[in-house]
C-alpha positions in Angstrom: -19.6 16.3 16.9 -21.6 16.1 20.2 -19.2 16.2 23.1 -20.3 14.3 26.2 -21.1 16.2 29.4 -17.9 17.7 30.9 -19.7 18.1 34.2 -20.4 14.4 34.7 -18.6 12.9 37.7 -15.3 11.3 36.6 -15.0 7.5 36.7 -13.0 6.3 39.7 -11.3 3.4 38.0 -9.3 3.7 34.8 -10.4 2.1 31.5 -7.9 -0.5 30.5 -6.5 -0.9 27.0 -4.2 -3.6 25.6 -4.8 -6.0 28.5 -4.5 -8.8 25.9 -2.9 -8.7 22.4 -6.3 -9.4 20.9 -7.7 -6.3 22.6 -5.9 -4.2 20.0 -6.3 -5.1 16.3 -5.0 -3.2 13.4 -5.6 -3.8 9.7 -3.7 -1.7 7.2 -5.5 0.0 4.3 -2.8 0.1 1.6 -2.5 1.9 -1.7 -3.8 0.1 -4.7 -0.8 -1.0 -6.7 -0.6 -2.3 -10.3 -0.2 -5.9 -9.1 0.3 -8.8 -11.5 -0.8 -12.4 -11.2 2.6 -14.0 -11.7 5.1 -11.4 -13.0 7.1 -8.9 -11.0 10.4 -8.5 -9.2 8.8 -8.0 -5.8 6.2 -10.1 -4.0 3.6 -8.1 -2.1 2.4 -10.3 0.8 0.0 -9.9 3.7 1.8 -10.2 7.1 -0.1 -11.0 10.4 1.9 -10.6 13.6 1.6 -10.4 17.3 4.3 -9.6 19.8 6.7 -8.5 17.1 7.8 -5.1 16.0 7.7 -4.4 12.3 11.4 -3.9 12.3 12.0 -7.4 13.8 9.4 -9.0 11.5 11.2 -7.5 8.5 14.5 -8.9 9.8 13.0 -12.4 10.4 11.6 -12.4 6.8 14.9 -11.3 5.3 16.8 -13.9 7.3 14.5 -16.8 6.4 14.6 -15.9 2.6 18.4 -15.1 2.8 17.9 -11.5 1.9 19.3 -8.3 3.4 16.7 -6.6 5.6 16.7 -3.7 3.2 15.0 -6.0 0.6 11.9 -6.3 2.8 9.7 -3.3 2.7 6.6 -2.0 4.6 4.5 1.2 4.5 4.2 1.7 8.2 5.1 0.4 11.7 2.5 -1.6 13.5 2.2 -2.1 17.2 4.1 -4.9 18.9 1.5 -5.2 21.7 -1.4 -6.1 19.4 -2.5 -8.3 16.6 -1.8 -6.5 13.3 -2.1 -7.1 9.6 -0.1 -5.2 7.0 1.2 -5.5 3.5 5.0 -6.1 3.0 7.2 -6.5 0.0 9.9 -9.1 -0.4 12.5 -8.8 -3.2 11.9 -12.3 -4.4 9.3 -14.2 -6.4 7.6 -16.1 -3.5 5.0 -18.8 -3.9 2.5 -20.3 -1.5 5.0 -23.1 -0.8 7.5 -20.4 0.4 4.8 -18.9 2.7 4.0 -22.3 4.2 7.6 -23.0 4.9 8.0 -19.6 6.7 4.8 -20.1 8.6 5.9 -23.5 9.8 8.8 -21.8 11.6 7.1 -18.7 13.0 3.3 -19.4 13.2 1.9 -21.1 16.3 -0.8 -20.9 18.9 1.0 -18.5 21.1 2.3 -15.0 21.2 4.7 -14.0 19.7 3.9 -15.2 16.1 4.4 -14.2 12.5 2.3 -15.4 9.6 2.6 -14.6 5.9 -1.1 -14.9 5.2 -1.4 -14.6 1.4 0.1 -13.1 -1.7 -1.6 -9.9 -2.9 0.4 -9.9 -6.1 3.7 -9.2 -7.8 5.0 -5.7 -8.7 8.0 -4.0 -10.3 8.8 -2.0 -7.1 8.8 -2.4 -3.3 6.4 -1.0 -0.8 7.8 2.3 0.5 7.3 4.0 3.9 4.1 6.0 4.3 2.5 4.5 1.1 -0.8 3.7 2.8 -4.1 5.4 3.2 -4.5 4.5 6.9 -5.5 1.8 9.3 -8.6 0.1 10.6 -8.7 -0.4 14.4 -10.7 -2.7 16.6 -10.1 -2.0 20.3 -11.5 -3.5 23.5 -11.9 -1.1 26.4 -12.0 -3.0 29.7 -12.7 -2.3 33.4 -15.7 -0.1 32.8 -18.6 0.2 35.4 -21.9 -0.9 34.1 -23.2 2.7 34.1 -20.1 4.0 32.3 -20.2 1.3 29.7 -23.9 1.9 29.0 -23.3 5.7 28.8 -20.5 5.2 26.2 -22.5 2.7 24.3 -25.5 5.0 24.1 -23.2 7.9 22.9 -21.3 5.9 20.3 -23.6 3.2 19.0 -24.9 5.1 15.9 -21.5 6.1 14.6 -20.0 8.9 16.8 -18.4 11.8 14.8 -15.2 12.6 16.6 -12.3 15.0 16.1 -9.0 14.5 17.7 -5.8 16.6 18.1 -3.3 14.7 15.9 -0.5 14.2 18.5 2.0 11.4 18.3 1.6 8.9 21.0 4.0 7.0 23.2 4.7 4.2 20.7 6.7 6.8 18.7 9.0 7.3 21.6 9.8 3.8 23.0 8.7 0.2 23.0 6.4 -1.3 25.7 8.3 -1.8 29.0 11.2 0.3 27.9 11.9 4.0 28.8 10.6 6.4 26.2 14.0 7.6 24.9 13.7 7.3 21.1 13.4 11.0 20.7 16.4 11.6 22.9 18.5 9.2 20.7 17.2 11.0 17.6 18.2 14.4 19.0 21.7 13.1 19.8 22.0 11.8 16.2 20.8 15.2 14.9 23.3 17.0 17.1 26.0 14.5 16.0 26.6 13.5 19.6 27.3 9.9 18.7 28.7 9.1 22.1 25.4 10.0 23.8 23.5 8.1 21.1 25.5 5.0 21.7 24.9 5.2 25.5 21.1 5.7 25.1 20.7 2.9 22.6 22.6 0.5 24.9 20.5 1.6 27.9 17.3 1.0 26.0 18.4 -2.6 25.3 16.0 -3.0 22.4 18.4 -4.5 19.9 20.4 -7.7 20.1 23.7 -6.2 19.1 26.9 -8.3 19.5 28.9 -6.7 22.4 32.0 -6.6 20.3 30.4 -4.2 17.7 29.9 -0.5 17.8 26.1 0.0 18.2 25.8 2.7 15.6 28.0 1.0 13.0 26.1 -2.2 13.5 22.7 -0.5 13.1 23.9 1.4 10.1 25.1 -1.9 8.4 22.2 -4.1 9.5 19.1 -2.0 10.1 19.5 1.7 9.0 15.7 2.1 9.2 16.0 2.1 13.0 18.3 5.1 13.0 15.9 7.0 10.7 13.1 6.0 13.1 15.0 7.6 16.0 15.4 10.8 14.1 11.7 10.7 13.2 10.9 10.4 16.9 12.8 13.6 17.6 10.8 15.2 14.8 7.6 13.9 16.4 8.5 15.4 19.7 9.0 18.8 18.0 5.7 18.5 16.3 3.9 17.6 19.5 5.4 20.7 21.2 4.5 23.0 18.4 0.9 21.7 18.0 0.2 21.9 21.7 1.3 25.6 21.7 -0.8 26.4 18.6 -3.9 24.6 19.9 -3.7 26.6 23.2 -3.4 29.8 21.3 -6.4 29.1 19.1 -8.6 27.6 21.8 -7.6 28.8 25.3 -10.5 26.8 26.9 -9.4 23.2 27.3 -7.3 20.9 29.5 -3.7 19.8 29.9 -3.0 16.1 29.9 0.2 14.2 30.5 1.7 11.8 28.0 3.9 9.3 29.7 5.4 11.9 31.9 7.2 13.3 28.8 4.8 15.9 27.4 2.2 18.3 28.8 -0.2 18.5 25.9 -3.2 20.8 25.4 -6.6 19.4 24.5 -9.1 22.2 23.5 -12.7 21.7 24.5 -13.6 22.9 21.0 -11.3 21.6 18.3 -13.1 23.4 15.6 -11.2 26.5 16.5 -8.0 24.7 15.6 -9.3 23.4 12.3 -8.7 26.9 10.8 -5.1 25.8 10.5 -5.7 22.2 9.3 -2.1 21.5 8.4 0.9 22.6 10.5 4.4 22.9 9.1 7.3 22.0 11.3 11.1 21.7 11.2 12.2 18.1 10.4 15.5 16.3 10.1 16.6 13.4 8.0 19.2 10.9 9.0 22.5 10.9 7.1 25.4 8.8 8.4 28.6 10.7 9.2 27.1 14.1 8.1 25.0 16.8 9.6 21.4 15.9 9.2 19.7 18.1 6.7 16.7 20.2 7.8 13.5 20.5 5.8 10.0 21.6 6.4 7.3 19.0 6.7 3.6 19.2 7.3 1.1 17.2 9.3 -2.6 17.3 9.6 -3.4 19.1 12.9 -6.9 17.7 13.5 -8.3 14.3 12.4 -12.0 13.5 12.2 -13.5 10.0 12.0 -16.5 8.0 13.1 -16.4 5.7 16.1 -18.6 2.6 16.1 -19.2 0.2 19.0 -20.8 -3.1 20.0 -23.0 -3.4 23.0 -21.1 -3.8 26.3 -20.4 -7.3 27.7 -19.2 -8.7 30.9 -15.4 -8.3 31.3 -14.1 -11.7 32.5 -10.7 -10.2 33.3 -12.2 -7.7 35.8 -15.1 -9.4 37.6 -18.1 -7.1 38.1 -17.0 -4.7 35.3 -17.9 -4.4 31.6 -16.0 -4.3 28.4 -16.8 -2.3 25.2 -15.5 -2.9 21.7 -14.9 0.1 19.5 -13.9 0.4 15.8 -12.7 3.3 13.7 -10.6 4.2 10.8 -7.6 6.7 10.9 -5.5 8.1 8.1 -1.8 7.3 7.9 0.0 8.9 10.9 -2.9 8.8 13.3 -2.5 7.0 16.6 -5.4 4.9 17.8 -4.3 5.1 21.5 -4.2 8.9 21.1 -7.8 8.9 19.9 -8.8 6.7 22.8 -7.0 9.0 25.3 -8.9 12.0 24.0 -12.2 10.2 23.8 -11.9 9.0 27.3 -10.9 12.4 28.5 -14.1 13.8 27.0 -16.0 11.2 29.0 -14.1 11.9 32.2 -12.6 8.5 32.3 -8.9 7.9 33.2 -7.0 5.5 30.9 -4.4 2.8 31.6 -2.5 1.1 28.8 -1.1 -2.4 29.5 1.5 -3.8 27.2 -0.4 -6.8 26.0 2.1 -9.2 27.5 -0.5 -10.9 29.6 -1.7 -13.1 26.7 0.3 -16.2 26.1 -2.1 -17.7 23.5 -3.9 -16.4 20.5 -7.3 -15.5 22.0 -9.0 -14.6 18.7 
């Protein structure tokens, strides 16, 4: 990997990501399942969405087809503030007529929208978490000066080999526009401090929970995946902390960067020094209602390598006088595209600003 010149004068204005929902596109790369043309207990169907979390999309699908939310499965969580495509399973034999009926209710010309695009096939089992190879990303980088855009284009145009420190990004810790407290909720659940967990969940205001219900009991009954997600956010915080320490030990030449005011993370100038420990083990917790959460050892890839491709820069109509650049790349499961972009832009000496994509009211694809 050829790293851009660290001595180049940093850009004065930040590069902007997610200015529109269509600036951030994700297409899941699922496992190949033994699908059948017309026989199977579960329908595996492609879901397009924009302005919806995966959790809320699963709930909407379950409600429409009169199924408990637990009967709708997905391999991974996709960004709310983007346009995403992923494979879901529904515990019912759906037909194209069913898809059309659902789309008539949820698909439109504006954000938010849901669309069951097509049936991949039928299977004897649901789609389970983490059962995917990875995701393909298409990202528009806005507000670049002409010189900076040309410099990036010249560096990336032939397929730039890039390595990134595999940190979890802010999406893991809170939804756009909300305080990043998911890991704090998860820690309170791990510590069995249910009073604190209730307060933090209420303050986050992410769930439409009837006021007469206990928030934890309601989530346990209606969407237990969310409670597991909170605990996983705490696990992710622990991994970020461990990885940053290990990276700095292995490669003391580098730079600190702030992640949402929550983490001070280390980015080595030479990540090849960190690749000698390609997988890091860390302490992880699992959510179990009313009991102490069991602890286990998990592992996560410490450094991810990929190739970044780009199209020629174009005028940015949202920032007059500035340029926009479209980049594409593939990441394995668990890798965060915004984290890759943070580190790529740090290498180029360009500050980065992430909007929440709420500026787009219509599908601009």
